[in-house]
Each structure stands twice: as structure tokens, then as C-alpha cells.
N, C-alpha and C positions, 0 to 999 in steps of 0.2 A: 301430177301424181299418177294419173291414169296412164299417161304415156310412159312413165318410168316403169310402172307395173307390167305393161305390155312388153317393154323392152327386156325386162328382167326375167319374165316367166315364159314368154313365147319363144322358146328356143326351137331351132329347126329339128326336124326328124329326117333320118336317112333311110333309104330303102336298099336292101340287098338284092342283087340280080339273080342269084341262084345259078342254074344252068339254063341259058336261053334255049327255047325250043323244046326242052324236055321237061317242062313243068308237070305234065300229066304222069311222068314216070318218076317223080321225085321220091315217092315212097319206096320204090324199088331201088333207086340209086342210093337211098339211105342205108341199105343193108351192107354193101361193101364198105361204105364210110364207117359204119358202126364197128364192123370187124376190124378195120384198119386202126381206128382209134383205140379199140380194146387191146389189140396187139401192142400198140405203142405204149399205152399206159401200163400194161402188165409187164412188158419187156423192160422198160426203164425202172419200174418199181422193183423188179427182181434184181437188176443190177445194183440198185441202192442197197437192197437187203444183203446181197452177197458181199459187197465191199465192206459193209458194216460188220457182218458176222464172221467173215473169214480173216484170220490174222495174217495169212500169207498174201492177202490182197491189200494189206495196209502199207502200200507203197505210193510214192508220188504219182506214178502213172495211173493208178486206179483211183486215187483221190480225185484227180482231174476227170477221170471217166465218170465218177459219181457226181461231180459238179455238172458235167455235161448231161447226165441222165436227169438230174434235178431240173436243169434248164429246159430239157425236152418235155418233161412233165408239165412245166409251166406253160410252154408254148401250146401243147395239146389242150390243156384245160382252158387256155385263153380263147382259142378258136372254136372249140367243140360246141359251146352253147349256141352260138349264132348259126353255125353250119347245120347242126341237127334240128334247130328250130325251123330253119327254112324247109328242110326235107320232110320232117315229121308233121309240123303244124302249119306250114305255109306262113309262118310269121316272118315278115320281111322288114318291118320297120324297127328302128332303134333310135333312141333319143341322143341328143348331142353329148350329154355327160357320160352315158354308157359307152358311146362310140369312142370318145376321147380316152376313156379308161382302158378299153380294149386295145386301142391303138398304142397307148403308152406301154402296156405290158408286152405286146407283140414286138415292138421295135426295141424295147429295152432288153428283153430276153434274147432277141436275135443278136444284139450287140454283145451281150454277155457270152453267148455261145461262140461267137467269133473270137472273143478274147480268150476263152478257154481253149479253143483250138490252137491259138498262138502259144499258150502255156504248155500244151501237150507237145507242140513242135520243139519248144525249148527243152522239155524233158527228154525227148529223143535225141536232141543235139548234144546234151550233156552226157547221156548214157552211151553214145557212140564215140563222141570226140574226146570226152574226159571221164572215162568210166571209173578211174581210181578216185576221182573227186566227187563222184555222183552224190554220195550220202552227205558230203560236206556242203555241197552247193544247194541241193534240193532237200532242205530240212522241212519239218512241219511248218515252221514259221514262214519259210519262203513260199510254200504251197498256199498257205492262208493269205499271204500278201498278194500273190498273183491272182488268186480267185477273187479276193476282195477288190483289187484294182479293176478287174473286168466288170464287176457289178457296179462299182461307184462310177466308173467311166460311162457306162451305158445309161444309168439313171440320171447322172448329172447333165450329160449332153442332150438327153431326150426331154428333160423337164420343161424347157421353154416351148416345145412344139405345141402342146395342148393350149397354152396361153396365146400363141400366135393365131391358132385357128379360132379361138373364142372372139378375137377382135374383128373377124370378117363376117359380113352378112352372107347368107346363102339364099340366093334368089332364083333357084331353078327347081327342077324335079328332084334333085338330090339323090340320084340313083347311083349307088356304088357299083363298081365293076367286079367286086369280089364278094366272097361270102363272109367277110370280116372287114373291119375298119383299117385302112392302110393310108398312111400320111399323104403320099403323092396323089392318091385317089381323092381324098377329101379336099386337098388343096386345089385340085382342078375344078372343084364345084364352087369354090369361093368366088364372091363378087368383090372386086376391088383390086388394088395393086398388090400382087403377091410376090413381087420381085425379091424383097428381103427374106420372106419366109422360104421361098424356093431356094435362094442362095444359102440360107442357113441349113436347109435340108441337104444340099450338096456338100457343104462343109462337114456336116455330121457324117455323111458317107465316106468322105475322104479321110476324116480323122479316126474312123473306126475300121470299116471293112477294107478300105484301100491300104491303110497302114498295116493292118493285120496280114493282108495278102503279101505285102512286101517282106514282112518279117518271116512269114512261113516260107516263102521262096528262098530268102537268104539262108534260113536254117537248113533247108534241104540241099542247097548248093554246097554248103559246108559239109553236111553229112555225106553227100555223094563224093566230094573230094576226099574225105577221110576214108570212105569205104574203098575207093579205087586204090588207095595206098596200102591196103591190107595185103598180106602176103599170099594167103590161100583163097581159092574160090569158095570154099565152104564157109569161111568167115564172112565173105562178101554176101552170100545168100542169106545167112542167118541175120546179119545186120539189116539187110533190106526187109526181111520178113518182119522184124520188129516194128518197122515203119508202115507196113501195109495197111493195118487197121486205120491208122491216123490219116493216111493219104486217101483212103476210101471215104472217110468222114468229111475231109476237106472238100473233095470233089462233090459229094452229095449235098453239102451245104452251100457252096459258093456258085455252082453252076445254075441251079434254079434262081438263086438270088440275083445273079448278074443278068440272067435272061429276063426276069421280071422287071428289073430296073431299066433295061434297054427298051422293053415294050412300052413302058410308061413315058420314057423321055424322047424316043426317036420314032415311034410309030403312032399314027393318029387313027388309021382306019383298020385297026387289027380286029379280027373276029372276036366277039365276046366269049365264044367257047374257048378260044386260045387263052384269053385272059384268065378265065376260070380254071382251066387246066393247069396253067403255070402257077397261079396263086395257091392252088391246093397242093401242088407238088412242092412248092417252096416251104410251106409250113407243116405238111403232113408226112412227107417222105423221110425227112431227116429224123424226126423222133421215132418213126417206124423202123428205119433201117439201121440206125446206130447200134441198138442192142443186138440186132441180128448179126451184124458184121463182127462185133466183138465176140459173140457167142461162137461164131464159126471160125474165127481166125486166132483168138487168144487161147493158148493152152491153159493158162491159169484160170480163166473164166470157165472153160470146159471142165477142168478138174473140180472147181468149186461147185458147178452145177451137178456133176455126177455124184459128188460127196453128199450134197443136200438131198438129192433124189434117193440115193441109196439109204441114207439115214431115215428118210420118210417111209421107204418101203420096209425097212427093218422094224420101225415102230408100228407100222400098219400090220405087219406079220405077227407081231407079238400080241 
């Protein structure tokens, strides 16, 4: 009975690495991190408010944007506690249950974001290649189904990963190379045969991110082919401009993701600072830049922002 209790209650703890070599400056490093998190949270919250409040934004394109903003809020809130705890209070330890919970939300929301980017590519494909049927194809029901499918896919495929990690003993220092819990990072610390768990992680990546990239590339190949067939250069430019925001978001999301995956799988002696930089760029830059890109590139969002601020100034003046 005593052995059972020890097995049941003595779960391992993990330690975050922070930024190696700069531990004395963590309190100063926390300032830009706080500013970036604040901008990300406020920017995505403003997008959600605008899409909900402005009737001219009640379109499939902006519904997907709201879904993306909601996902980015979840990603920011998932990583912010552990990141700021390291920099503010030098709290580096986290229990297994908390680590698995954070890992589940990070990977699930990343998968959802990838699925939403595919849905947005489909939206642009229909808008450019079949504009007369746009409202017939992308109904509210279709938007809800695409968003729900992205959420269900991510949660379903991610659900087994925490249970896989629970079956392994952890018999080392259990030092994580990021400021949050990341599945490949935790798997590398496990003692035992991790072949099946590693293979499942690869299958998850192939069934989500790899498939999504293929769909996005295929969509833009069709879009480009359609644009090239347009008669006037002005129409070509306007059509490409409508895709600019989405292309920026795709690049901002997938480039850090692919770079981080390559570092984990194919490099063994990589500098810890490089790991930390790439991991923070992967989960912080996308929520930070997505609302900024749309605010700068989308005329509808700019008009909604001007309208809201003008109304607020009028109310304040009265």
C-alpha cells in the first residue's frame, strides 16, 4: 500500500530554463515581455469587440478572424503565467499535472489556429475564384462547421498525448528547454521506450500542420491561376491585396513553428538561447502581430477602429 501511495503521489516536477546566462537580468527582461503580452491581449480583444459590434464585419472573413483572435488570446494566456513567473518571481518548477495541462492547451490551440488559417484560405479561394457563389457557399452554418472542425480535430488528436507522458518515469534533472511545457521537450526527458509516443507525435504533426500547409498551398495556387486570367492589372492587384493579410499570418505562424520543430528533431547541440528565442517567437509573435497586420492592411478594420474612436471622442466631448 505504501508503494502504491508513493507511485500515485510522487509525481515528477519539471524546471523551466528561462534565458540561460541572463538570470540576473530577468526582472528587466520581463518589462518588454509584459509589454508584448499586453499588446497581444489588448489587440486581439479589440478585434473580437469590433467583429461583434460592427455589422459590416459580420462576414465569413471576419468571423474567421475573430476565431483566430480568440485562439491567440488562449495561446497568450496559456504561456503567460509560466513565462512571467520565471522573470518576476524566479519560480521555475511546475508539477506534472500543471505541465500536462499547459502542454495540452498550447498544442491544441496551435492546431486550431492552423485549422483556422486553412478556413481563411478557403474563404479567399471562394471569394476570388467563385465570387458569385460566395454567400451561398460560405454561410453561417459553413463557418461554424469549419471552426468547430478545427477545434474538434485539435482536441481529439491531442487528447492521447498527456496519457502517453503519464506512463513514463522521469529519472533525470527534468529541465525543460523552454519557458513552457512542450511535448517533444517533455518526451526527451522520459525514461523508457518512447518510440510509439514519438511516432504518434509525428503522425499528429502530419495530420494537422502538414495537411494544412498542403491545403493552403493548393488554395493559393488556384487563386494565383485565377488572378493571372483576369483581364486588367488593377483587378490583379486588388485581388492579391485581399490575400496579403492572410499570407502574412500564414508566414508568421508556420515559419517559427517549422524552425522550432527542426531544432528539436535534427539538432542536438543547439545553443539554449536559440531554443529560448525560437520558442518565445513561436508562441508570442503570432498573437502579437496578427491584430497589428489586420489593423494596418484591412480597410474594414481600419474603418471600424476610426468609427469606434470617433464615437468615444464625441461621447467624451459631450
